[in-house]
C-alpha positions as CSV (number, residue, x, y, z in Angstrom):
1,M,-4.8,-11.0,4.8
2,D,-1.3,-11.5,3.6
3,I,1.2,-9.8,5.6
4,A,4.2,-11.1,3.9
5,K,4.2,-7.9,1.8
6,Y,4.7,-5.6,4.7
7,D,8.1,-4.7,6.3
8,K,8.3,-6.2,9.7
9,S,9.7,-3.1,11.1
10,L,6.4,-1.4,10.0
11,L,4.1,-3.9,11.4
12,L,5.9,-3.9,14.8
13,K,5.6,0.1,15.0
14,L,1.8,-0.2,14.0
15,L,1.1,-2.5,16.8
16,K,3.4,-0.5,19.5
17,D,1.9,2.7,18.5
18,M,-1.7,1.2,19.2
19,L,-0.7,-0.6,22.1
20,F,1.0,2.5,23.4
21,I,-2.1,4.8,22.9
22,R,-4.5,2.3,24.8
23,R,-2.1,2.1,27.9
24,F,-1.8,5.7,27.9
25,E,-5.7,6.2,27.9
26,E,-6.1,3.6,30.4
27,V,-3.7,5.8,32.7
28,C,-5.6,9.0,31.6
29,G,-8.8,7.4,32.6
30,Q,-7.4,6.2,36.1
31,M,-5.9,9.9,36.7
32,Y,-9.4,11.4,35.7
33,G,-10.9,9.2,38.4
34,L,-8.5,10.5,40.9
35,K,-9.4,14.0,39.9
36,K,-5.8,14.5,38.6
37,I,-7.0,15.5,35.4
38,G,-9.8,18.1,35.2
39,G,-12.4,19.5,32.4
40,F,-13.4,17.5,29.5
41,C,-11.6,14.1,28.5
42,H,-12.4,11.9,25.7
43,L,-10.6,8.5,25.4
44,Y,-9.5,7.0,22.2
45,I,-9.8,3.6,23.4
46,G,-10.9,1.2,20.5
47,Q,-10.1,3.5,17.6
48,E,-6.3,3.3,17.7
49,A,-6.3,1.7,14.3
50,V,-7.5,4.9,12.6
51,A,-4.8,7.4,13.9
52,V,-2.2,4.9,13.7
53,G,-2.8,3.4,10.3
54,A,-3.5,6.9,8.8
55,I,-0.7,9.0,10.3
56,A,1.8,6.1,9.4
57,A,1.0,7.0,5.8
58,L,2.4,10.6,6.2
59,D,5.8,12.4,6.1
60,L,5.3,14.6,8.8
61,Q,8.2,16.6,7.7
62,K,6.0,18.1,4.9
63,D,2.3,16.7,5.9
64,Y,0.0,17.8,8.6
65,A,-2.8,16.3,10.8
66,L,-5.5,17.9,12.3
67,T,-8.3,16.6,14.7
68,A,-11.2,17.3,16.8
69,Y,-11.3,16.9,20.6
70,R,-10.9,13.2,20.8
71,D,-7.0,13.8,20.1
72,H,-4.8,12.0,22.4
73,G,-4.2,9.1,19.9
74,H,-3.6,11.6,17.1
75,A,-0.9,13.4,19.2
76,L,0.9,10.4,20.2
77,A,0.8,8.8,16.6
78,C,2.4,12.0,15.4
79,G,5.2,11.3,17.6
80,M,4.3,14.1,20.5
81,S,5.7,12.7,23.7
82,A,3.5,11.2,26.5
83,D,5.0,13.9,28.9
84,A,4.1,16.8,27.1
85,V,0.5,15.3,26.6
86,M,0.0,14.3,30.1
87,A,1.5,17.3,31.4
88,E,-1.2,19.3,29.4
89,L,-4.0,17.0,30.7
90,Y,-2.7,18.0,34.1
91,G,-2.7,21.9,33.1
92,K,1.0,22.1,33.7
93,V,3.3,24.6,32.1
94,T,5.4,21.8,30.8
95,G,2.4,20.5,28.5
96,C,2.5,20.8,24.7
97,S,0.0,24.0,24.9
98,R,1.6,25.4,28.2
99,G,-1.2,23.9,30.3
100,K,-3.8,26.2,28.7
101,G,-5.3,23.8,26.3
102,G,-5.8,20.8,28.3
103,S,-7.2,17.3,26.8
104,M,-9.0,19.0,23.5
105,H,-6.4,21.2,22.7
106,L,-3.0,19.2,21.9
107,F,-0.7,20.9,19.4
108,D,2.6,20.6,18.1
109,A,4.0,22.7,15.3
110,D,7.1,21.2,15.0
111,K,5.4,17.7,14.5
112,H,2.9,19.3,12.4
113,M,0.0,18.2,14.8
114,F,-2.1,21.3,14.3
115,G,-4.8,20.1,16.9
116,G,-7.0,19.3,18.7
117,N,-10.2,21.6,18.6
118,G,-12.9,21.8,21.1
119,I,-15.5,23.0,18.9
120,V,-17.4,20.3,16.6
121,G,-16.5,20.8,13.1
122,A,-14.5,24.0,13.8
123,H,-11.1,22.5,12.4
124,L,-12.4,21.3,9.3
125,P,-11.9,25.0,7.7
126,V,-8.8,25.2,9.4
127,A,-7.4,22.0,7.8
128,T,-8.7,23.2,4.6
129,G,-6.7,26.5,4.9
130,V,-3.4,24.3,5.7
131,A,-4.0,22.6,2.4
132,F,-4.6,25.7,0.5
133,K,-1.2,27.0,2.1
134,I,0.6,23.8,0.6
135,R,-1.0,24.6,-2.8
136,Y,-0.4,28.3,-2.7
137,R,3.4,27.8,-1.8
138,K,3.5,24.9,-4.5
139,E,4.7,22.4,-1.4
140,D,4.5,18.9,-1.7
141,G,2.4,18.2,1.5
142,V,-0.7,16.5,2.2
143,V,-3.3,17.2,5.3
144,L,-5.2,14.8,7.1
145,C,-8.4,16.2,8.9
146,F,-10.1,13.6,11.5
147,F,-13.4,14.4,12.8
148,G,-16.4,12.3,14.3
149,D,-19.7,11.2,12.9
150,G,-21.2,14.1,15.1
151,A,-19.6,16.8,13.0
152,I,-20.7,15.4,9.7
153,H,-23.9,17.3,9.7
154,Q,-22.0,20.6,10.6
155,G,-22.0,23.3,7.9
156,T,-18.2,23.5,8.0
157,F,-18.1,20.2,6.5
158,H,-20.0,20.8,3.3
159,E,-18.3,24.4,3.2
160,S,-14.8,22.8,3.5
161,L,-15.4,20.0,0.8
162,N,-16.7,22.6,-1.6
163,M,-13.8,24.8,-1.4
164,A,-11.2,22.1,-1.5
165,K,-12.9,20.8,-4.5
166,I,-13.1,24.1,-6.2
167,W,-9.4,24.9,-5.5
168,N,-8.3,21.4,-5.9
169,L,-6.6,21.2,-2.3
170,P,-4.4,18.1,-1.2
171,V,-6.5,17.5,2.0
172,I,-8.1,14.1,2.9
173,Y,-11.2,14.3,5.0
174,I,-11.7,11.5,7.7
175,C,-14.9,10.7,9.3
176,E,-14.1,8.4,12.2
177,N,-17.6,6.8,12.4
178,N,-17.5,5.5,16.1
179,Q,-21.3,4.7,15.7
180,Y,-22.5,7.5,18.1
181,G,-22.5,11.2,18.2
182,M,-22.3,11.6,22.0
183,G,-25.3,9.4,23.2
184,T,-27.1,9.1,19.7
185,A,-26.6,6.2,17.2
186,Y,-25.7,7.9,14.0
187,Q,-28.5,6.4,12.0
188,R,-31.1,8.1,14.1
189,V,-29.8,11.7,13.0
190,S,-28.6,11.0,9.4
191,S,-30.9,10.8,6.2
192,V,-28.0,8.3,4.9
193,D,-26.4,5.4,6.8
194,D,-23.5,5.4,4.4
195,F,-21.5,8.7,4.7
196,S,-19.0,8.1,2.2
197,I,-21.5,9.0,-0.4
198,M,-21.6,12.6,0.9
199,S,-18.8,13.7,-0.8
200,S,-20.1,13.1,-4.2
201,A,-22.2,16.2,-4.0
202,Y,-18.8,18.1,-4.5
203,D,-17.6,15.8,-7.0
204,I,-15.1,14.4,-4.3
205,E,-14.2,10.6,-4.2
206,G,-15.5,8.9,-1.2
207,K,-14.8,5.7,0.2
208,Q,-15.9,3.5,3.3
209,I,-13.3,1.4,5.1
210,N,-13.0,-1.0,8.3
211,G,-11.4,1.1,10.8
212,M,-10.9,-1.9,13.4
213,D,-8.2,-3.2,11.0
214,V,-5.0,-0.8,11.0
215,L,-3.7,-2.7,7.9
216,V,-6.6,-1.8,5.9
217,V,-6.5,1.9,6.9
218,Y,-2.8,2.1,6.4
219,D,-3.2,0.6,3.0
220,E,-5.9,2.9,1.9
221,L,-4.7,6.2,3.3
222,K,-1.1,5.4,1.7
223,N,-2.5,4.9,-1.6
224,A,-4.7,8.0,-0.9
225,V,-1.9,10.4,0.3
226,D,0.3,9.2,-2.8
227,K,-2.3,10.3,-5.1
228,A,-3.1,13.6,-3.5
229,R,0.6,14.7,-3.6
230,T,0.6,14.2,-7.0
231,D,-3.0,15.3,-8.5
232,H,-3.7,17.8,-5.4
233,L,-7.3,16.6,-5.5
234,P,-9.4,16.3,-2.0
235,R,-10.7,13.0,-0.7
236,F,-13.3,11.8,1.9
237,F,-13.1,8.4,3.9
238,E,-15.7,7.1,6.1
239,I,-13.8,4.8,8.6
240,R,-16.0,2.5,10.4
241,T,-14.7,2.2,14.1
242,Y,-16.1,1.7,17.6
243,R,-15.1,3.4,20.9
244,Y,-15.1,1.1,23.9
245,K,-15.7,4.0,26.5
246,G,-18.4,6.7,26.7
247,H,-18.3,9.7,24.8
248,S,-16.3,11.5,27.6
249,M,-15.4,10.5,31.0
250,S,-18.6,11.6,32.4
251,D,-20.6,9.4,30.1
252,P,-21.9,5.9,31.5
253,A,-22.5,4.8,27.9
254,K,-25.8,3.3,29.1
255,Y,-27.6,3.8,25.4
256,R,-26.1,0.7,24.1
257,T,-26.0,-2.8,25.1
258,E,-23.5,-5.2,26.7
259,E,-24.0,-7.5,23.8
260,E,-23.0,-4.8,21.2
261,L,-19.8,-3.8,23.2
262,S,-19.1,-7.4,23.5
263,E,-19.3,-8.0,19.8
264,Y,-17.0,-5.1,19.0
265,K,-14.3,-6.1,21.4
266,K,-14.0,-9.3,19.5
267,Q,-12.7,-6.8,16.7
268,D,-10.1,-5.2,18.8
269,P,-7.6,-3.9,16.4
270,I,-4.5,-4.5,18.9
271,L,-5.5,-8.1,19.2
272,I,-6.2,-8.6,15.3
273,L,-2.7,-7.4,14.6
274,K,-1.2,-9.1,17.4
275,N,-2.7,-12.5,16.2
276,R,-1.4,-11.9,12.8
277,L,1.9,-11.4,13.7
278,L,1.9,-14.5,16.2
279,D,0.5,-16.7,13.3
280,A,3.2,-15.4,10.8
281,G,6.0,-16.1,13.5
282,L,6.8,-12.4,13.1
283,L,6.2,-12.0,17.2
284,S,6.2,-14.1,20.3
285,E,4.2,-13.8,23.5
286,D,7.3,-12.9,25.4
287,E,7.9,-10.0,23.0
288,Y,4.4,-8.9,23.0
289,K,4.7,-8.7,27.0
290,E,7.9,-6.8,26.6
291,M,6.3,-4.3,24.2
292,D,3.4,-4.0,26.6
293,N,5.4,-3.4,29.6
294,E,7.4,-0.7,27.8
295,C,4.2,1.2,27.0
296,K,2.9,1.0,30.4
297,T,6.2,2.2,31.8
298,I,6.3,5.2,29.6
299,S,2.6,5.9,30.5
300,K,3.2,5.8,34.2
301,Q,6.4,7.8,34.0
302,S,4.4,10.5,31.9
303,V,2.0,10.7,35.2
304,A,5.4,11.5,37.4
305,F,6.5,14.0,34.9
306,A,3.1,15.8,35.2
307,E,3.0,15.5,39.0
308,Q,6.4,17.0,39.1
309,S,5.8,19.8,36.8
310,E,5.2,23.5,37.8
311,E,1.9,25.1,37.5
312,P,1.6,27.9,35.0
313,P,2.4,31.3,36.5
314,I,-0.5,33.4,37.0
315,E,0.5,36.3,34.8
316,S,0.7,33.8,31.9
317,L,-3.3,34.2,32.3
318,Y,-3.0,37.1,29.9
319,E,-0.5,36.0,27.4
320,D,-1.3,34.7,24.1
321,I,-4.6,36.3,24.1
322,Y,-3.9,39.1,21.3
323,V,-1.6,38.7,18.3
């Protein structure tokens, strides 16, 4: 791929954002192992190119992102602070959801990151509703809705796409196909291997792309977002990616072979972009190490922030229950 057409600052931002998510997630894994983080915790390691490439195509002053429970990467890509995310994982009052949501419910209305949702497929109608709001108010926004391959057979997927097409809503549905719905290979539970054709039932344009290459993701989503902003039509992407860890922190991932994992690690999206920048003379090894150290430092500082933060007061247990 010719990277000369890209602005250097964009390329470095894409690399740093992916690297930051990777280092943050590694620290999350460590803290979970130390029992500092409880409950469910789904890491994004390996899938960084999807959230980073897609969200880079947005203008978060007017666009929105919604995702499922594997949401740390999307939250950071939307610009949420590592401190607020880590504190939320710790269940502290300084967390982005005041310690009440945990790993699966990261949320920041100001940054147009509308979750984080712990129920498989439950956020697709919410994303469709946000797109309806944009259309109803004649705004200029676009919605990205991320979900996993395990959600593709939920009724909410089909209902949402049907309504989005009927009403011509500016929403882009993104299936992050990381090959496994929990511990089951997607081919074993789907009547079709190519999910991108499923949207054709609703007369919605569908496309399958490589999610291990952040520039492919960025190019495709930038083009789709620009089109959706003018024609107000929904679109659907199946982005093929891979998670290097288990489904959640409690999953040893013994349903796949070491050989398979090793092959996908050769397609690490961070290393792919790093090597392109090195080959083009846009980055040196020393500059990469400096970038990496900064990402590690911020991630470690977020742990210190979470450790020092207060627990939510007991009376907050009864807040935010009723409108």
